[in-house]
N, CA, C and O atoms as a GROMACS GRO file, in nm:
protein
  440
    1MET      N    1   0.100  -0.122   0.009
    1MET     CA    2   0.000   0.008   0.021
    1MET      C    3   0.100   0.113  -0.025
    1MET      O    4   0.220   0.109  -0.001
    2LYS      N    5   0.047   0.191  -0.083
    2LYS     CA    6   0.135   0.333  -0.080
    2LYS      C    7   0.061   0.433   0.018
    2LYS      O    8  -0.058   0.461   0.034
    3ARG      N    9   0.189   0.479   0.081
    3ARG     CA   10   0.136   0.587   0.144
    3ARG      C   11   0.118   0.720   0.137
    3ARG      O   12   0.205   0.789   0.084
    4ASN      N   13  -0.006   0.783   0.191
    4ASN     CA   14  -0.085   0.903   0.163
    4ASN      C   15   0.001   0.996   0.195
    4ASN      O   16   0.014   1.014   0.316
    5ASP      N   17   0.081   1.079   0.105
    5ASP     CA   18   0.191   1.188   0.143
    5ASP      C   19   0.138   1.336   0.156
    5ASP      O   20   0.202   1.436   0.190
    6GLN      N   21  -0.012   1.322   0.115
    6GLN     CA   22  -0.055   1.445   0.091
    6GLN      C   23  -0.078   1.549   0.198
    6GLN      O   24  -0.107   1.667   0.179
    7ASN      N   25  -0.061   1.484   0.320
    7ASN     CA   26  -0.069   1.563   0.421
    7ASN      C   27   0.086   1.579   0.512
    7ASN      O   28   0.100   1.645   0.614
    8LEU      N   29   0.156   1.524   0.464
    8LEU     CA   30   0.283   1.559   0.532
    8LEU      C   31   0.354   1.688   0.525
    8LEU      O   32   0.364   1.731   0.410
    9LYS      N   33   0.404   1.758   0.614
    9LYS     CA   34   0.480   1.884   0.613
    9LYS      C   35   0.614   1.875   0.512
    9LYS      O   36   0.704   1.793   0.535
   10ARG      N   37   0.618   1.957   0.413
   10ARG     CA   38   0.727   1.968   0.312
   10ARG      C   39   0.830   2.042   0.330
   10ARG      O   40   0.802   2.162   0.336
   11VAL      N   41   0.980   2.006   0.345
   11VAL     CA   42   1.081   2.080   0.381
   11VAL      C   43   1.168   2.074   0.272
   11VAL      O   44   1.193   1.964   0.224
   12ILE      N   45   1.233   2.204   0.211
   12ILE     CA   46   1.324   2.224   0.125
   12ILE      C   47   1.433   2.237   0.210
   12ILE      O   48   1.445   2.334   0.285
   13VAL      N   49   1.560   2.096   0.201
   13VAL     CA   50   1.684   2.128   0.264
   13VAL      C   51   1.798   2.176   0.168
   13VAL      O   52   1.822   2.124   0.059
   14ASP      N   53   1.860   2.273   0.219
   14ASP     CA   54   1.985   2.314   0.138
   14ASP      C   55   2.105   2.227   0.190
   14ASP      O   56   2.088   2.176   0.301
   15PHE      N   57   2.219   2.203   0.128
   15PHE     CA   58   2.328   2.146   0.191
   15PHE      C   59   2.371   2.196   0.309
   15PHE      O   60   2.426   2.123   0.391
   16LYS      N   61   2.348   2.338   0.333
   16LYS     CA   62   2.415   2.405   0.469
   16LYS      C   63   2.335   2.368   0.574
   16LYS      O   64   2.388   2.360   0.684
   17LYS      N   65   2.193   2.339   0.562
   17LYS     CA   66   2.098   2.285   0.681
   17LYS      C   67   2.084   2.148   0.678
   17LYS      O   68   1.992   2.102   0.746
   18LEU      N   69   2.160   2.064   0.610
   18LEU     CA   70   2.143   1.906   0.616
   18LEU      C   71   2.170   1.874   0.766
   18LEU      O   72   2.253   1.934   0.834
   19THR      N   73   2.100   1.784   0.805
   19THR     CA   74   2.160   1.703   0.930
   19THR      C   75   2.184   1.562   0.913
   19THR      O   76   2.166   1.498   0.809
   20PRO      N   77   2.229   1.515   1.033
   20PRO     CA   78   2.288   1.387   1.044
   20PRO      C   79   2.162   1.298   1.020
   20PRO      O   80   2.169   1.207   0.937
   21GLU      N   81   2.051   1.322   1.087
   21GLU     CA   82   1.935   1.246   1.048
   21GLU      C   83   1.902   1.223   0.883
   21GLU      O   84   1.912   1.123   0.812
   22ILE      N   85   1.858   1.370   0.852
   22ILE     CA   86   1.825   1.360   0.687
   22ILE      C   87   1.944   1.281   0.609
   22ILE      O   88   1.914   1.212   0.512
   23LEU      N   89   2.063   1.290   0.647
   23LEU     CA   90   2.187   1.244   0.563
   23LEU      C   91   2.162   1.108   0.592
   23LEU      O   92   2.166   1.041   0.489
   24ALA      N   93   2.138   1.044   0.690
   24ALA     CA   94   2.118   0.907   0.713
   24ALA      C   95   2.004   0.851   0.628
   24ALA      O   96   2.026   0.766   0.542
   25LEU      N   97   1.880   0.900   0.653
   25LEU     CA   98   1.789   0.852   0.562
   25LEU      C   99   1.832   0.868   0.419
   25LEU      O  100   1.795   0.775   0.348
   26LEU      N  101   1.907   0.970   0.353
   26LEU     CA  102   1.919   0.998   0.212
   26LEU      C  103   2.018   0.828   0.178
   26LEU      O  104   1.983   0.737   0.104
   27VAL      N  105   2.147   0.839   0.266
   27VAL     CA  106   2.222   0.696   0.258
   27VAL      C  107   2.124   0.586   0.237
   27VAL      O  108   2.105   0.526   0.132
   28GLN      N  109   2.058   0.567   0.362
   28GLN     CA  110   1.973   0.444   0.360
   28GLN      C  111   1.858   0.440   0.214
   28GLN      O  112   1.842   0.328   0.167
   29LYS      N  113   1.795   0.535   0.156
   29LYS     CA  114   1.724   0.536   0.074
   29LYS      C  115   1.803   0.526  -0.072
   29LYS      O  116   1.738   0.476  -0.164
   30TYR      N  117   1.908   0.561  -0.092
   30TYR     CA  118   1.994   0.572  -0.212
   30TYR      C  119   2.146   0.504  -0.182
   30TYR      O  120   2.246   0.570  -0.208
   31PRO      N  121   2.157   0.381  -0.131
   31PRO     CA  122   2.274   0.339  -0.078
   31PRO      C  123   2.375   0.348  -0.200
   31PRO      O  124   2.489   0.377  -0.163
   32ASP      N  125   2.363   0.335  -0.306
   32ASP     CA  126   2.453   0.342  -0.416
   32ASP      C  127   2.452   0.503  -0.483
   32ASP      O  128   2.513   0.526  -0.587
   33GLY      N  129   2.394   0.582  -0.427
   33GLY     CA  130   2.362   0.701  -0.478
   33GLY      C  131   2.277   0.758  -0.533
   33GLY      O  132   2.183   0.682  -0.511
   34TYR      N  133   2.218   0.877  -0.618
   34TYR     CA  134   2.112   0.886  -0.668
   34TYR      C  135   2.120   0.906  -0.826
   34TYR      O  136   2.233   0.930  -0.868
   35ASP      N  137   2.029   0.900  -0.909
   35ASP     CA  138   2.058   0.916  -1.045
   35ASP      C  139   1.957   1.028  -1.084
   35ASP      O  140   1.891   1.087  -1.000
   36ASP      N  141   1.950   1.050  -1.202
   36ASP     CA  142   1.851   1.144  -1.262
   36ASP      C  143   1.733   1.108  -1.247
   36ASP      O  144   1.647   1.196  -1.239
   37ASP      N  145   1.698   0.985  -1.240
   37ASP     CA  146   1.553   0.920  -1.222
   37ASP      C  147   1.509   0.944  -1.075
   37ASP      O  148   1.392   0.929  -1.037
   38ASN      N  149   1.610   0.980  -0.998
   38ASN     CA  150   1.582   1.000  -0.860
   38ASN      C  151   1.542   1.162  -0.812
   38ASN      O  152   1.493   1.203  -0.707
   39VAL      N  153   1.577   1.220  -0.916
   39VAL     CA  154   1.560   1.376  -0.915
   39VAL      C  155   1.448   1.466  -0.956
   39VAL      O  156   1.422   1.493  -1.073
   40ILE      N  157   1.391   1.504  -0.861
   40ILE     CA  158   1.251   1.608  -0.862
   40ILE      C  159   1.296   1.753  -0.899
   40ILE      O  160   1.362   1.822  -0.822
   41SER      N  161   1.262   1.787  -1.003
   41SER     CA  162   1.273   1.922  -1.041
   41SER      C  163   1.156   2.017  -1.030
   41SER      O  164   1.049   1.979  -1.078
   42PHE      N  165   1.162   2.130  -0.976
   42PHE     CA  166   1.026   2.222  -0.946
   42PHE      C  167   1.053   2.358  -0.915
   42PHE      O  168   1.172   2.388  -0.898
   43LYS      N  169   0.964   2.450  -0.903
   43LYS     CA  170   1.010   2.592  -0.915
   43LYS      C  171   0.975   2.612  -0.768
   43LYS      O  172   0.875   2.560  -0.720
   44ASN      N  173   1.073   2.702  -0.685
   44ASN     CA  174   1.039   2.755  -0.552
   44ASN      C  175   0.951   2.882  -0.540
   44ASN      O  176   0.922   2.939  -0.645
   45ALA      N  177   0.908   2.930  -0.430
   45ALA     CA  178   0.842   3.067  -0.448
   45ALA      C  179   0.916   3.172  -0.522
   45ALA      O  180   0.858   3.266  -0.577
   46LYS      N  181   1.045   3.156  -0.523
   46LYS     CA  182   1.102   3.263  -0.593
   46LYS      C  183   1.105   3.225  -0.759
   46LYS      O  184   1.176   3.298  -0.829
   47ASN      N  185   1.054   3.150  -0.803
   47ASN     CA  186   1.018   3.111  -0.930
   47ASN      C  187   1.167   3.012  -0.976
   47ASN      O  188   1.181   2.980  -1.094
   48GLU      N  189   1.245   2.982  -0.900
   48GLU     CA  190   1.385   2.937  -0.932
   48GLU      C  191   1.375   2.786  -0.939
   48GLU      O  192   1.311   2.716  -0.861
   49LYS      N  193   1.441   2.748  -1.034
   49LYS     CA  194   1.436   2.600  -1.070
   49LYS      C  195   1.506   2.501  -0.950
   49LYS      O  196   1.626   2.517  -0.926
   50ILE      N  197   1.462   2.442  -0.908
   50ILE     CA  198   1.510   2.337  -0.789
   50ILE      C  199   1.543   2.187  -0.818
   50ILE      O  200   1.446   2.126  -0.864
   51GLU      N  201   1.629   2.130  -0.806
   51GLU     CA  202   1.644   1.995  -0.839
   51GLU      C  203   1.675   1.945  -0.675
   51GLU      O  204   1.758   2.000  -0.603
   52ALA      N  205   1.602   1.846  -0.640
   52ALA     CA  206   1.632   1.793  -0.522
   52ALA      C  207   1.566   1.636  -0.526
   52ALA      O  208   1.474   1.613  -0.605
   53VAL      N  209   1.613   1.536  -0.442
   53VAL     CA  210   1.588   1.410  -0.396
   53VAL      C  211   1.510   1.387  -0.299
   53VAL      O  212   1.532   1.458  -0.201
   54GLU      N  213   1.435   1.322  -0.290
   54GLU     CA  214   1.301   1.318  -0.179
   54GLU      C  215   1.336   1.202  -0.077
   54GLU      O  216   1.380   1.091  -0.106
   55VAL      N  217   1.310   1.245   0.035
   55VAL     CA  218   1.299   1.131   0.187
   55VAL      C  219   1.194   1.159   0.263
   55VAL      O  220   1.156   1.273   0.290
   56ILE      N  221   1.145   1.058   0.301
   56ILE     CA  222   1.007   1.093   0.354
   56ILE      C  223   1.037   1.015   0.492
   56ILE      O  224   1.097   0.908   0.497
   57THR      N  225   0.977   1.099   0.624
   57THR     CA  226   0.988   1.027   0.731
   57THR      C  227   0.832   1.034   0.766
   57THR      O  228   0.752   1.096   0.695
   58GLU      N  229   0.798   0.968   0.874
   58GLU     CA  230   0.639   0.969   0.918
   58GLU      C  231   0.568   1.076   0.927
   58GLU      O  232   0.448   1.053   0.932
   59ASP      N  233   0.599   1.192   0.930
   59ASP     CA  234   0.522   1.336   0.919
   59ASP      C  235   0.593   1.434   0.832
   59ASP      O  236   0.533   1.535   0.797
   60THR      N  237   0.722   1.410   0.792
   60THR     CA  238   0.753   1.514   0.685
   60THR      C  239   0.831   1.458   0.550
   60THR      O  240   0.900   1.357   0.547
   61LYS      N  241   0.803   1.547   0.440
   61LYS     CA  242   0.873   1.513   0.335
   61LYS      C  243   0.983   1.619   0.287
   61LYS      O  244   0.962   1.735   0.254
   62TYR      N  245   1.097   1.555   0.292
   62TYR     CA  246   1.243   1.652   0.270
   62TYR      C  247   1.251   1.625   0.121
   62TYR      O  248   1.246   1.515   0.066
   63LEU      N  249   1.264   1.745   0.065
   63LEU     CA  250   1.325   1.756  -0.040
   63LEU      C  251   1.476   1.819  -0.038
   63LEU      O  252   1.490   1.942  -0.032
   64VAL      N  253   1.574   1.742  -0.042
   64VAL     CA  254   1.702   1.775  -0.065
   64VAL      C  255   1.780   1.823  -0.155
   64VAL      O  256   1.802   1.744  -0.247
   65LYS      N  257   1.838   1.942  -0.164
   65LYS     CA  258   1.875   1.978  -0.295
   65LYS      C  259   1.996   1.923  -0.331
   65LYS      O  260   2.090   1.900  -0.254
   66VAL      N  261   1.992   1.900  -0.473
   66VAL     CA  262   2.116   1.826  -0.536
   66VAL      C  263   2.237   1.897  -0.547
   66VAL      O  264   2.212   2.017  -0.556
   67SER      N  265   2.358   1.874  -0.550
   67SER     CA  266   2.465   1.933  -0.536
   67SER      C  267   2.578   1.829  -0.536
   67SER      O  268   2.550   1.712  -0.507
   68THR      N  269   2.673   1.855  -0.558
   68THR     CA  270   2.825   1.800  -0.582
   68THR      C  271   2.864   1.767  -0.452
   68THR      O  272   2.921   1.659  -0.436
   69LYS      N  273   2.838   1.855  -0.338
   69LYS     CA  274   2.872   1.859  -0.176
   69LYS      C  275   2.775   1.735  -0.147
   69LYS      O  276   2.835   1.648  -0.085
   70LEU      N  277   2.683   1.712  -0.166
   70LEU     CA  278   2.566   1.637  -0.118
   70LEU      C  279   2.628   1.474  -0.157
   70LEU      O  280   2.658   1.386  -0.077
   71GLU      N  281   2.634   1.472  -0.303
   71GLU     CA  282   2.716   1.336  -0.357
   71GLU      C  283   2.816   1.295  -0.288
   71GLU      O  284   2.834   1.179  -0.253
   72MET      N  285   2.908   1.418  -0.259
   72MET     CA  286   3.041   1.349  -0.188
   72MET      C  287   3.028   1.313  -0.078
   72MET      O  288   3.098   1.217  -0.045
   73THR      N  289   2.929   1.375   0.031
   73THR     CA  290   2.904   1.342   0.169
   73THR      C  291   2.856   1.226   0.163
   73THR      O  292   2.905   1.149   0.245
   74MET      N  293   2.765   1.177   0.084
   74MET     CA  294   2.670   1.054   0.089
   74MET      C  295   2.781   0.954   0.045
   74MET      O  296   2.762   0.847   0.102
   75GLU      N  297   2.875   0.952  -0.025
   75GLU     CA  298   2.977   0.857  -0.067
   75GLU      C  299   3.058   0.862   0.038
   75GLU      O  300   3.124   0.758   0.043
   76ASN      N  301   3.084   0.936   0.126
   76ASN     CA  302   3.195   0.907   0.228
   76ASN      C  303   3.123   0.889   0.374
   76ASN      O  304   3.193   0.900   0.475
   77TYR      N  305   2.999   0.864   0.383
   77TYR     CA  306   2.900   0.885   0.469
   77TYR      C  307   2.953   0.781   0.584
   77TYR      O  308   2.987   0.678   0.527
   78ASP      N  309   2.971   0.771   0.717
   78ASP     CA  310   3.004   0.695   0.831
   78ASP      C  311   2.923   0.754   0.930
   78ASP      O  312   2.932   0.870   0.970
   79GLU      N  313   2.825   0.649   0.975
   79GLU     CA  314   2.775   0.702   1.095
   79GLU      C  315   2.842   0.726   1.214
   79GLU      O  316   2.793   0.802   1.297
   80ASP      N  317   2.950   0.669   1.234
   80ASP     CA  318   3.048   0.710   1.329
   80ASP      C  319   3.085   0.854   1.352
   80ASP      O  320   3.097   0.903   1.465
   81ASP      N  321   3.104   0.923   1.231
   81ASP     CA  322   3.133   1.078   1.218
   81ASP      C  323   3.051   1.160   1.290
   81ASP      O  324   3.096   1.269   1.324
   82TYR      N  325   2.908   1.119   1.328
   82TYR     CA  326   2.788   1.187   1.369
   82TYR      C  327   2.759   1.158   1.517
   82TYR      O  328   2.669   1.209   1.584
   83GLU      N  329   2.845   1.074   1.555
   83GLU     CA  330   2.803   1.012   1.722
   83GLU      C  331   2.794   1.108   1.822
   83GLU      O  332   2.720   1.083   1.917
   84ASP      N  333   2.868   1.234   1.818
   84ASP     CA  334   2.898   1.320   1.908
   84ASP      C  335   2.792   1.438   1.904
   84ASP      O  336   2.789   1.528   1.989
   85PHE      N  337   2.696   1.426   1.787
   85PHE     CA  338   2.616   1.523   1.767
   85PHE      C  339   2.465   1.498   1.756
   85PHE      O  340   2.434   1.386   1.715
   86GLU      N  341   2.359   1.591   1.789
   86GLU     CA  342   2.238   1.549   1.778
   86GLU      C  343   2.178   1.535   1.676
   86GLU      O  344   2.183   1.637   1.608
   87ASP      N  345   2.105   1.429   1.618
   87ASP     CA  346   2.024   1.404   1.487
   87ASP      C  347   1.989   1.529   1.387
   87ASP      O  348   1.997   1.533   1.264
   88ASP      N  349   1.946   1.636   1.488
   88ASP     CA  350   1.884   1.756   1.447
   88ASP      C  351   1.988   1.856   1.411
   88ASP      O  352   1.944   1.960   1.362
   89ASP      N  353   2.150   1.844   1.429
   89ASP     CA  354   2.237   1.933   1.429
   89ASP      C  355   2.267   1.999   1.312
   89ASP      O  356   2.352   1.927   1.260
   90PRO      N  357   2.248   2.093   1.240
   90PRO     CA  358   2.285   2.105   1.072
   90PRO      C  359   2.459   2.160   1.083
   90PRO      O  360   2.540   2.177   0.992
   91ASP      N  361   2.469   2.173   1.188
   91ASP     CA  362   2.639   2.205   1.216
   91ASP      C  363   2.764   2.085   1.206
   91ASP      O  364   2.885   2.103   1.195
   92ALA      N  365   2.682   1.948   1.217
   92ALA     CA  366   2.738   1.833   1.226
   92ALA      C  367   2.794   1.804   1.089
   92ALA      O  368   2.910   1.764   1.085
   93VAL      N  369   2.730   1.816   0.982
   93VAL     CA  370   2.752   1.777   0.850
   93VAL      C  371   2.847   1.907   0.773
   93VAL      O  372   2.802   2.015   0.736
   94THR      N  373   2.973   1.867   0.765
   94THR     CA  374   3.062   1.976   0.722
   94THR      C  375   3.076   1.964   0.561
   94THR      O  376   3.042   1.866   0.496
   95ASP      N  377   3.131   2.077   0.512
   95ASP     CA  378   3.144   2.066   0.376
   95ASP      C  379   3.270   1.968   0.349
   95ASP      O  380   3.371   1.964   0.420
   96PRO      N  381   3.247   1.893   0.236
   96PRO     CA  382   3.318   1.793   0.239
   96PRO      C  383   3.459   1.833   0.160
   96PRO      O  384   3.551   1.752   0.155
   97GLY      N  385   3.470   1.961   0.099
   97GLY     CA  386   3.600   2.015   0.057
   97GLY      C  387   3.688   2.086   0.149
   97GLY      O  388   3.795   2.134   0.110
   98LEU      N  389   3.640   2.096   0.288
   98LEU     CA  390   3.699   2.182   0.389
   98LEU      C  391   3.711   2.089   0.507
   98LEU      O  392   3.620   2.008   0.528
   99GLU      N  393   3.831   2.098   0.598
   99GLU     CA  394   3.828   2.037   0.708
   99GLU      C  395   3.738   2.148   0.814
   99GLU      O  396   3.717   2.267   0.790
  100PRO      N  397   3.696   2.077   0.925
  100PRO     CA  398   3.589   2.120   1.004
  100PRO      C  399   3.628   2.266   1.066
  100PRO      O  400   3.547   2.357   1.083
  101SER      N  401   3.771   2.271   1.098
  101SER     CA  402   3.818   2.404   1.136
  101SER      C  403   3.832   2.501   1.047
  101SER      O  404   3.821   2.612   1.099
  102GLU      N  405   3.854   2.502   0.916
  102GLU     CA  406   3.862   2.579   0.806
  102GLU      C  407   3.720   2.663   0.774
  102GLU      O  408   3.607   2.625   0.806
  103GLU      N  409   3.747   2.769   0.715
  103GLU     CA  410   3.621   2.841   0.712
  103GLU      C  411   3.653   2.883   0.551
  103GLU      O  412   3.763   2.901   0.498
  104ASP      N  413   3.487   2.893   0.479
  104ASP     CA  414   3.483   2.874   0.331
  104ASP      C  415   3.503   3.012   0.307
  104ASP      O  416   3.422   3.097   0.343
  105PRO      N  417   3.630   3.043   0.236
  105PRO     CA  418   3.626   3.214   0.206
  105PRO      C  419   3.527   3.227   0.086
  105PRO      O  420   3.503   3.341   0.046
  106ASP      N  421   3.464   3.116   0.024
  106ASP     CA  422   3.366   3.186  -0.071
  106ASP      C  423   3.206   3.195   0.000
  106ASP      O  424   3.110   3.235  -0.065
  107PHE      N  425   3.196   3.155   0.129
  107PHE     CA  426   3.061   3.174   0.195
  107PHE      C  427   3.039   3.359   0.216
  107PHE      O  428   3.122   3.433   0.266
  108ASP      N  429   2.950   3.385   0.180
  108ASP     CA  430   2.909   3.516   0.224
  108ASP      C  431   2.823   3.527   0.321
  108ASP      O  432   2.710   3.503   0.278
  109GLU      N  433   2.824   3.556   0.445
  109GLU     CA  434   2.710   3.541   0.551
  109GLU      C  435   2.626   3.673   0.563
  109GLU      O  436   2.681   3.781   0.587
  110ASP      N  437   2.490   3.662   0.545
  110ASP     CA  438   2.431   3.804   0.542
  110ASP      C  439   2.360   3.805   0.652
  110ASP      O  440   2.296   3.906   0.683
   0.00000   0.00000   0.00000
């Protein structure tokens, strides 16, 4: 039986907001990575084209924006890397191109 996901809360997740819980769900759903057939395209409220992969929990449908960073993080996933963090901590998932102590010089905080 297909779950009725019409009543689920929908959340768009950017890599910067990715939590260990959502990352674990993605790796579980796409253990060999995702491909074009798994990518959903849609327009956001600003009429920008968004490409994302979907992962569903009991009460929420997460649409995680696809990116090279996401692919690399999923490929290198090890749940032990996140054991010292809360499941909902977006600071736990670091940019795969940077060491945790380095700052991203291209990141412009508004």
